[in-house]
N, C-alpha and C positions, 0 to 999 in steps of 0.2 A: 504494500500500500504506500503510495507516495507521501512524503512528509509535507504537511501543509505549509504554505508559504508564510513566512513571518511578516507581519504588518510593518510597513515602513515607519509608522508612527511609534510602534514599539521599539524598533531599532533606534530611532532618534532618542527615546527616553533612556534606553539601555546605554547608548554611547555617551549621553550626557552624564549619566551616573558614573560610567567608567572614566570620563574626563576628570570629574572631581576626585575620584579615587587616585587617578594619576597625579594630580596636583598634591593630594594628601601624601602619597608615597614618595614623591620626588620634590619636596619643597625647596631644597637647596639649589639644585641646578636650574629649576624653573624660575626661581627668584632672580638669579643672575641673568638668565635669558630674557626675563621680562623687564629688566632695567631700562633698556632703550624706550620701551613703551611708557613706563612710569615717568622717566625723565621728560619725555616729549609732552605727556599730558600735564605734568606739573608746570612746565615752562609755558605752555599755551594757556593754562588756567590762570597763572600769575600775570601773564601779559594782558589777558582779557580783563581781569579784575582791575589791574592797574589802569588800563585805558578807561574803563567804566568809572572808576573812582576819581580819575583826574579830569576827564572831559564830560562824562555822563552823557554819551550820545543818545539823542532822542529823535523822534520823527523817522524820516527815511533812513538815516544812518543807523538808528537803533534797529529798524526792521532788517536792514542788510546784515548787521552783526548777528542778530538773534535767529534769523531764519535762513540765511545763506552762509555767512562766513563761519560761524561756530559749528553748525552741523557738518559743513564741508571739511573743516580741519579735523573734527572728531572722526569722520569717516576715513580720512586719509591715514591718521594715526592708527585707528582701529584695524585697518586692512593691511598696512605695510609693516609696521614695527614688530608685531608678534611672530614674524616668520621663523626666527630661530626656535621659538617654542614649538612651532609646527614640526620642524625637523626632529626635535627631541621626541615628540609624541609619536611620530612615525617610526623612529628607530626603536622606541620602547614596544610599540605594537609588533615590531618584527622580532622581538625577543632580544634586543641588544641594549647595551647601557652606554650611550655615547657621552663624551665629555662636552662641556660648554664650548670649548674651542672648536671641536669638530662640528658642532651645530652652526656656529658662526661661519666656519670655513665652507660648509656646504652652501650656505646662503650666498657667500661671496662667489663661489664657483658657478652658481646658477644666476648670478646677478643680471646677466644679459637677458635671459628669458623673463625673469621677474620684472625687469625694467620695461620690457616691451609690453607686458601685460598692464602694468600700472600706468604707463604713458597713454594707453588707450582707454583706461577706465577713468582716469582723473577728469577729462572733459565731460564724460557722461555723468559723473557725480556732480560736477559743478552745474551743469544744465539742469539736473534733477533737483538740486537745491533751489534753483530759481523758481521752479514749479512746485515748491513746498515738498519736495521729495517724492511726489506721487509716481513719477516714472520708475523709481526704484522698486516699487511694488511689482513691476513687471520684469525689470532687468536684473534686480539683485539675485533672485534664485537661479538665473541663467548664467551669471557671471562670477559668483562668489567662489566657485570651485576652480576658477582659472589659475590662481596662484598655486594651488596644490598640483594641478597638472603641470605647470611650469617647473615646479620643484622636483617632482617625482616621475615624470614621464618625458619622453623625447619627441612626442608627437608635435609636429610643426603647427597643426591646426588646433591651437590651444583652446580657443573659445568654443569651437564646434565640439571638441572632445568634452569640455566641461559641461556643455548642455545635455549631453546624453549619458554622462557617467552614472548619474543616479537614476535616470529614466523617469523620475517623478519629482518635478521641481517643487511641488507643494510640501515635500518633506523638509526642504531648506526653509521654506516660509514658516512652517510649524516650529522649526528649531529657532528661527529668528524671533518669533513672537514669544517663545519660551524665555529666551534670554532678555528680551525687552521687558518682560514682566519682572524678571530678576533685577534688572537695572533700575526699574522704577521703585521697587521695594528698597533697594540699597540707597537710592537717592533720598528716600524718606528718612533713612537712618542718618544720612549726612545732615539733613535739615533739622533733625530732632533737637540738637542743643540750642539752636536759635529759637525753636518753638517753645522749648522749656523756659528760656530766658524771657521770652515775650509774654508768657502766661504767669510768670512768677511762681512756678511750681517748686516743690521740694524746698521751700523756705528761702529761696533766693531773694525774695522781697525784703529780707532783713539786711541784705548787704548794702553798704554805702552806695549812694547814687554815683559817686565818682568811680568806684570799682565796677559797677555795672556798665557804665559808659566805656570804661577801658576794655572790659571783656567784649562788649558788642563791637567796638572799633577794630579789635584784633581777631575776632572769631573767624574772619574770612581765611586766615592762615590755616587754621585747623580744618576748615571746610575744604580748602583747596587741596591740602595734602591727603586728607582722608578720602575725599571724592576721587582724586587721582588714583589712589591705591585701589579703591573699589572698582573704578572703571577699568583699570589694568587687569584686575582679577576677572572681570566679566569678559574682556577681550581675549584673555588667555584661555578661559574656559570655553568660550565660543569656538575658537580655532582648534583647540584640542578635540572638542566634540565633533566638529566637522571633519577633522583629520581621521579620527577613529571610524566615523561613518563611511568616509571615502575609502579607508583601508578595508573595511568590512565588505563593501561593495566589490572592490577589486579581488579580494581573496575568495569570496563565496560565489557571487553572481557571475563574475568573469573567470572563475576557475583557476586563479593563480596558485592557490594552495594545492589544488589537485595536480596541476602541472609540475609544481615543485616536488611533490611526493613521487610522481612518476619518474622525474629526472633522478631523484635520489635512489629510487629502486633500480633503475637502469644502471646507475653507477655501481651499486652494490652487486648486482648480477654480473656486471662486466669484470669486477675485481675478484670474483670467485671462479 
């Protein structure tokens, strides 16, 4: 009796769970590999907060910053900087234990292919932000696997390959909404200290007014750092989940695991 096909949504949930276990089991290497993402997010956050606190852009400038510039920069950082973590997750899924240097070296070796992908994606992202990100609802599931194809395959038709690798683009959409929900919950945690200060909960109203003003004026530092750390964790979790799902599709649906076992069996038979 043939084995029933596993639901793609169940695969997404399983691979997401595996991604967080991967982060739990390898915190040291992934922390180093995620440093470029964390630094980029912190620098962008501090720059934007500095611009807002200094000039306080409003009107059309505020619209451009809030709807176009900030989401575009977030998407660029979210999509480009976690690539070393992707390499690490792929090697772990292959049963290897790579070093941090090997992961960065693999990204450098594949830099040309990755650059060609991102140079074509960046204009698409920018145009999508001008239209409130709505075009990404169509293009994102069809293009987000392109960096993985550029890293781990040699097919020259990267985008065509990335469109058909899953066979079901709604799986990526489901994964995206799952991580969006996580990001919104974590964003609420970042805003929690300011909410507590604003409501005077847990006895903070007994503090001197000068101390409360000082805390409120400098709370943005904590918010920027903690927000950057949480966004980095979401980005790394997303890419590891996507990598494990991509690895699972190649191993099972495309039969790479079976081909590898046949090759190993032929080698054993040939040596006896």
